[in-house]
N, C-alpha and C positions, 0 to 999 in steps of 0.2 A: 374591614372588607378587603378582599384580595383583588389585585389589579388583573385585568384580563389583557392578554396579548393576542394579536392576530395570528392565525395559522401561518400566514406568509412570513411574518417576522420570526416565528419560532423555527420554521423550516430554514430560513436564511441563516439564522444563528447556528443551528445544528450543522448545516452544510459548511459554514465558515469554520466551525470547530474541527470538522472532519478533514477539511482540505487545507487549512492554514496551520501555522505553527503557534497560533494564539492559544493561551490557556483559558480556562473558564473564568478566572479572575480578570484577565485582560479583556475578554469579551464583556464581562460584567461592567467594567469601567467604560468601555467603548459605547455600549448601548444603554448605560445607566439603568441596568436591571440587576437585582440582587443575584450574587453568584450562586446562592442556593437554588434559585429558580432555574437559572441556566443549567446548573449541575443536574437538576432533576430531569430537564428536557434531554440533556445529553445522555444521562445514564438510562433513561427509558429507551433510548435507541442504541444502547451500548452493544447489544448483541449484533446489530447490523454493522456497527463500526468495527467490531472484532472480526466479523466475517470479511469485511472489505480489506482489513489489514492482512488477514490470512491470505486472501487472494493476491494482494500486492506482494506479499512475501514470496509466495509460490512463483509468481511471475518474475520477480527479481532473481530468484535462484535459477529459474529456468533460463532467463536471458543470460545470466552470467556464465552458466555452465555450457550453454549451447551456442553462444555467439562470441565474437571477439570484442564485445563492449567492455569498457572499463567500469569500475564500480561507480564512478561519477556519471557516466553515460546511462548506466542501469538505473541509478537513483532518479535521474531526469526522466527516463522512460516510464517509470512507475509512479512518478510524482511523490517520492518519499525522500526524506532527508538523507544525505550521504552517510551520516553517522549511523542512522538506523539500518541502512542497507549493509554497512560495514559490520554491524553487530550480527545481523542475520548470517552473513557469509562467514564470519568468524565462528559462529555456531556450527557451521559445516566443516570447520577446520580447513578453510580455504586459504591457501597462501598465494599471494599474488606477487610475482616478481617481474620486473621489466627487463627485457633484453636491450641490446644496443639500439635496435630499430623500434623500440616501444611495444614489441609483441609481448603478450603476457603468457606466463607459464602457470597453469593450474595444477596444483598437487592436491587433489581431493582425497581425503582419507575416510571420513565418516559422514554419514547422513542418517538422521533418525527415521524410523519407520513412518512416523506422522508426516515428516517432510516429504518422504518418498511418495506417500499416498496423495499428498496435496499436489505434487508435481504431476502425478499420474492423472488426477482429476483435471488439472489445468491443460494438459496435453489433449485430453478428450474434448474439453471446451473449445480449445483452439481448432481442433479438427472439425467440430460442429460449426464453428463460426466461419471457417474457410469454406465449408460446403454451402453454408447459407449465402455467403458473399458470391460464390460462383453461381448459385441458383438465381440470385437476384440480378446478377450481371448478364445472365442469359435471357432475360425477359425481353 
């Protein structure tokens, strides 16, 4: 007979997997639930997780290109590990160099069509969110 777990516990574990650096095996040990079970829960919501990561990637790229934030500050802003953000930006062939006063110099060479489309979508979302914030603040 298979053991039943509450929807709340499943949601909590999936959220922890998505937002923490814990692996499925580590969560399995923490909650004393078979890793195959947790893996099934996580992979059933894998599409959502991939979409969230794509949004985080687009946001990180946008922040890095359009602000004076460092890679570390960008990683904190999008709540993604610094190494992951570094890989994303390396994929853009971004070279970061620090000047005497800590200012960064971006030498952007290539960006894929997919990344460009993601950035375009994110800019539209930001515009809509800004409009919604303004609308709500005028109430």
